[in-house]
C-alpha positions as CSV (number, residue, x, y, z in Angstrom):
1,X,-82.5,-104.4,-197.8
2,X,-81.7,-107.6,-199.0
3,X,-78.4,-109.6,-198.1
4,X,-75.8,-110.2,-200.7
5,X,-75.4,-113.4,-202.0
6,X,-71.9,-114.7,-202.3
7,X,-71.7,-114.7,-206.4
8,X,-69.6,-118.1,-206.4
9,X,-72.3,-119.5,-204.4
10,X,-75.6,-120.8,-206.1
11,X,-79.4,-120.9,-204.9
12,X,-79.6,-124.2,-203.0
13,X,-75.9,-125.2,-202.4
14,X,-75.7,-125.6,-198.8
15,X,-78.6,-127.7,-199.1
16,X,-77.4,-130.0,-201.8
17,X,-74.3,-129.9,-199.4
18,X,-75.8,-131.1,-196.2
19,X,-77.7,-133.9,-198.0
20,X,-74.2,-135.2,-200.0
21,X,-72.7,-135.7,-196.0
22,X,-75.7,-137.5,-195.1
23,X,-75.7,-140.0,-198.0
24,X,-71.6,-140.1,-196.9
25,X,-72.8,-140.6,-193.5
26,X,-75.5,-143.6,-193.7
27,X,-72.8,-145.0,-196.4
28,X,-70.1,-145.4,-194.1
29,X,-71.5,-147.4,-191.5
30,X,-70.1,-146.9,-187.5
31,X,-68.4,-149.2,-185.6
32,X,-71.1,-149.4,-183.2
33,X,-73.2,-150.5,-186.4
34,X,-70.2,-152.9,-188.1
35,X,-70.2,-154.8,-184.6
36,X,-74.2,-155.4,-184.5
37,X,-73.8,-156.5,-187.9
38,X,-71.5,-159.5,-187.0
39,X,-73.1,-163.1,-186.1
40,X,-73.1,-164.1,-182.8
41,X,-70.2,-166.5,-182.6
42,X,-67.8,-163.7,-184.7
43,X,-68.3,-161.3,-181.6
44,X,-67.9,-164.3,-179.1
45,X,-64.7,-164.9,-181.1
46,X,-63.2,-161.6,-180.8
47,X,-64.2,-161.2,-177.2
48,X,-62.0,-164.2,-176.5
49,X,-59.2,-163.2,-178.0
50,X,-59.3,-159.6,-176.6
51,X,-59.6,-161.3,-173.3
52,X,-56.6,-163.6,-174.6
53,X,-54.6,-161.1,-175.1
54,X,-55.2,-158.4,-171.7
55,X,-55.1,-160.9,-169.8
56,X,-51.4,-161.9,-169.8
57,X,-50.8,-157.8,-170.2
58,X,-52.3,-157.0,-167.3
59,X,-50.9,-159.9,-165.1
60,X,-47.7,-159.3,-166.4
61,X,-47.8,-155.5,-165.1
62,X,-48.9,-156.6,-162.1
63,X,-45.8,-158.9,-161.7
64,X,-43.2,-156.9,-163.3
65,X,-44.3,-153.8,-160.7
66,X,-43.8,-156.5,-157.6
67,X,-40.2,-157.5,-159.2
68,X,-39.1,-154.0,-159.8
69,X,-40.1,-153.1,-155.9
70,X,-37.8,-156.3,-154.6
71,X,-34.7,-154.9,-157.1
72,X,-35.1,-151.9,-155.7
73,X,-34.6,-153.0,-152.4
74,X,-32.2,-155.5,-153.1
75,X,-30.2,-152.7,-154.8
76,X,-30.3,-150.5,-151.5
77,X,-32.9,-147.6,-153.0
78,X,-35.6,-148.7,-150.9
79,X,-36.6,-150.7,-147.8
80,X,-40.6,-151.1,-146.9
81,X,-41.6,-149.8,-150.1
82,X,-39.4,-146.7,-148.3
83,X,-36.9,-144.6,-150.6
84,X,-33.7,-145.0,-148.8
85,X,-31.9,-140.9,-148.5
86,X,-29.0,-140.7,-150.9
87,X,-26.7,-140.3,-148.3
88,X,-27.4,-143.8,-146.4
89,X,-27.7,-145.6,-149.4
90,X,-25.1,-148.5,-149.6
91,X,-25.2,-150.9,-153.0
92,X,-25.2,-154.1,-153.5
93,X,-22.2,-154.2,-155.4
94,X,-20.3,-152.6,-151.9
95,X,-21.7,-155.5,-150.0
96,X,-20.5,-157.7,-152.0
97,X,-16.9,-156.3,-152.3
98,X,-17.0,-156.2,-148.5
99,X,-17.4,-159.6,-148.1
100,X,-14.8,-160.6,-151.0
101,X,-12.1,-157.5,-149.6
102,X,-12.3,-159.5,-146.1
103,X,-11.6,-162.8,-147.8
104,X,-8.7,-161.1,-149.8
105,X,-7.4,-160.4,-146.5
106,X,-7.2,-163.7,-145.8
107,X,-5.6,-164.9,-149.2
108,X,-2.8,-162.1,-147.7
109,X,-2.2,-163.4,-144.5
110,X,-1.7,-166.8,-146.6
111,X,0.9,-165.7,-148.8
112,X,3.3,-165.1,-146.1
113,X,3.3,-169.2,-145.8
114,X,3.4,-170.0,-149.3
115,X,3.6,-173.7,-149.3
116,X,0.7,-173.8,-147.0
117,X,-3.0,-174.4,-148.6
118,X,-1.7,-173.8,-151.9
119,X,-4.8,-175.4,-153.7
120,X,-7.4,-173.6,-150.7
121,X,-5.7,-170.5,-151.0
122,X,-6.5,-170.5,-154.9
123,X,-9.9,-171.6,-154.9
124,X,-10.3,-168.9,-152.7
125,X,-9.0,-166.6,-155.0
126,X,-11.6,-167.7,-157.0
127,X,-14.4,-167.5,-155.1
128,X,-13.4,-163.9,-153.8
129,X,-13.0,-162.7,-157.9
130,X,-16.9,-164.8,-158.1
131,X,-18.1,-162.9,-154.9
132,X,-17.2,-159.2,-156.7
133,X,-18.6,-160.0,-160.0
134,X,-22.1,-161.3,-158.7
135,X,-24.6,-159.2,-160.7
136,X,-28.2,-160.2,-159.4
137,X,-30.1,-162.5,-156.2
138,X,-29.2,-166.2,-157.7
139,X,-25.6,-164.9,-158.6
140,X,-24.4,-163.5,-155.1
141,X,-26.1,-166.6,-153.5
142,X,-23.8,-169.3,-155.0
143,X,-20.9,-166.6,-155.1
144,X,-21.7,-166.3,-150.7
145,X,-21.7,-170.1,-150.5
146,X,-18.8,-170.9,-152.3
147,X,-16.8,-167.7,-150.6
148,X,-17.8,-169.3,-147.2
149,X,-17.0,-172.8,-148.3
150,X,-13.8,-172.0,-149.5
151,X,-13.3,-169.0,-146.3
152,X,-13.5,-171.8,-144.2
153,X,-11.8,-174.6,-146.2
154,X,-8.3,-172.2,-146.2
155,X,-8.3,-171.4,-142.5
156,X,-8.6,-174.9,-141.9
157,X,-5.5,-175.7,-144.1
158,X,-3.8,-172.6,-143.0
159,X,-3.8,-173.8,-139.7
160,X,-2.9,-177.4,-140.3
161,X,0.0,-176.2,-142.4
162,X,1.6,-173.3,-141.2
163,X,2.9,-172.4,-137.6
164,X,0.9,-169.4,-136.7
165,X,2.3,-167.0,-134.4
166,X,0.3,-165.6,-131.5
167,X,0.5,-161.8,-133.2
168,X,-0.6,-163.4,-136.8
169,X,-3.4,-165.0,-134.8
170,X,-5.0,-162.1,-133.3
171,X,-4.5,-160.6,-137.4
172,X,-6.8,-163.7,-138.2
173,X,-9.0,-163.1,-135.6
174,X,-9.8,-159.8,-137.2
175,X,-9.9,-160.9,-140.3
176,X,-12.8,-163.7,-139.0
177,X,-14.3,-160.8,-137.6
178,X,-14.4,-158.3,-140.8
179,X,-15.2,-161.2,-143.1
180,X,-18.9,-162.6,-140.6
181,X,-19.2,-158.6,-140.4
182,X,-19.6,-158.5,-144.2
183,X,-21.9,-161.4,-144.4
184,X,-24.3,-160.4,-141.4
185,X,-25.0,-157.2,-143.7
186,X,-25.5,-159.4,-147.0
187,X,-27.9,-161.3,-145.0
188,X,-30.0,-158.6,-143.9
189,X,-30.2,-156.9,-147.4
190,X,-31.7,-160.7,-148.4
191,X,-34.1,-160.5,-145.5
192,X,-35.3,-156.8,-147.0
193,X,-35.2,-158.5,-150.0
194,X,-37.2,-161.5,-149.5
195,X,-39.9,-159.7,-147.8
196,X,-40.7,-157.5,-150.7
197,X,-40.0,-160.9,-153.1
198,X,-42.8,-162.8,-151.2
199,X,-45.5,-160.2,-152.3
200,X,-44.4,-160.9,-155.7
201,X,-44.6,-164.6,-155.2
202,X,-48.2,-163.7,-153.6
203,X,-49.1,-161.8,-156.5
204,X,-47.6,-164.7,-158.9
205,X,-49.6,-167.4,-157.3
206,X,-53.4,-165.0,-157.7
207,X,-52.3,-164.8,-161.4
208,X,-54.6,-166.5,-163.7
209,X,-52.5,-166.5,-166.5
210,X,-49.4,-167.8,-164.1
211,X,-48.5,-170.8,-166.0
212,X,-47.0,-168.1,-168.8
213,X,-44.2,-166.7,-165.9
214,X,-41.3,-168.0,-164.0
215,X,-42.1,-168.0,-160.2
216,X,-40.1,-165.3,-158.3
217,X,-37.8,-167.3,-155.7
218,X,-36.7,-165.9,-152.5
219,X,-33.0,-165.8,-151.6
220,X,-33.4,-168.0,-148.6
221,X,-35.0,-170.9,-151.2
222,X,-31.9,-170.5,-153.1
223,X,-29.8,-170.1,-150.6
224,X,-30.9,-173.4,-149.3
225,X,-30.7,-174.8,-152.8
226,X,-27.1,-173.9,-152.6
227,X,-25.7,-175.9,-149.8
228,X,-28.0,-178.5,-151.0
229,X,-26.2,-178.3,-154.4
230,X,-29.7,-178.4,-156.5
231,X,-28.7,-174.9,-158.3
C-alpha cells in the first residue's frame, strides 16, 4: 500500500527545508570561525584584555576568602579553621564590653571621691564608651590602648589625691584584676585573629595584582602603631 502524504505538504518540501537550513548555517559564522577571521594583533589584544580582567578578579576572591576567615575568628565563630559550638561562642562585643565594664567599676569607685581625679575620670568615661562602640579590629586596638592608658592614669590620680581606706583598697584590687582578666581574653582573641590574618598576608604577597588591594594588617602590628602614636 502507498503511504498517504499530508495534503498540506508538497513533494520536495522537506528537501527544500533542509537546503534553507544549510544556507542559514553557512550565512551565520560560528564563534570559532569568527575568532579565526580576526587578525593576530586583534586576537592578542582580546586575550590581554581578558587576562587583565580575570587576574584581579581571581586575586580579589582569593584575598577576600582569607579575610573573611579572619573575621569569623574575630567574631568568635571559629578558631584554627574549625567552627566553635554555638553554646561555647563568646562574641567580640562581649569581650570588649567586659573590658569596658571593668573600667566602669573603677569609675563607680572614683565617684566616692567626687573632688579627686576629675579630669582623669572624665577621660576614662570617654575611653570606656569608645571601647563599647568598637566595631572592628582597628577600632578595638585604639580603644583598648586608650582605655588602658586612661585606666592607669585614673588609678594613679585617685591614689594620689584621695584618702583610700583599707576596705576600698581591696575593692580596687578586685577592679584591677577584673580589668586585666578582660584584656587577657581580648589578647587571646587577637592572637587567634592574627594567626588567620597572617594567612591573608601570605596570600596577598603572592598575588600578581596585589598593588590593587590594601595589605592586611595584624592586630599586633596595629597595637604597636597605636603605642607609637602613628595610627
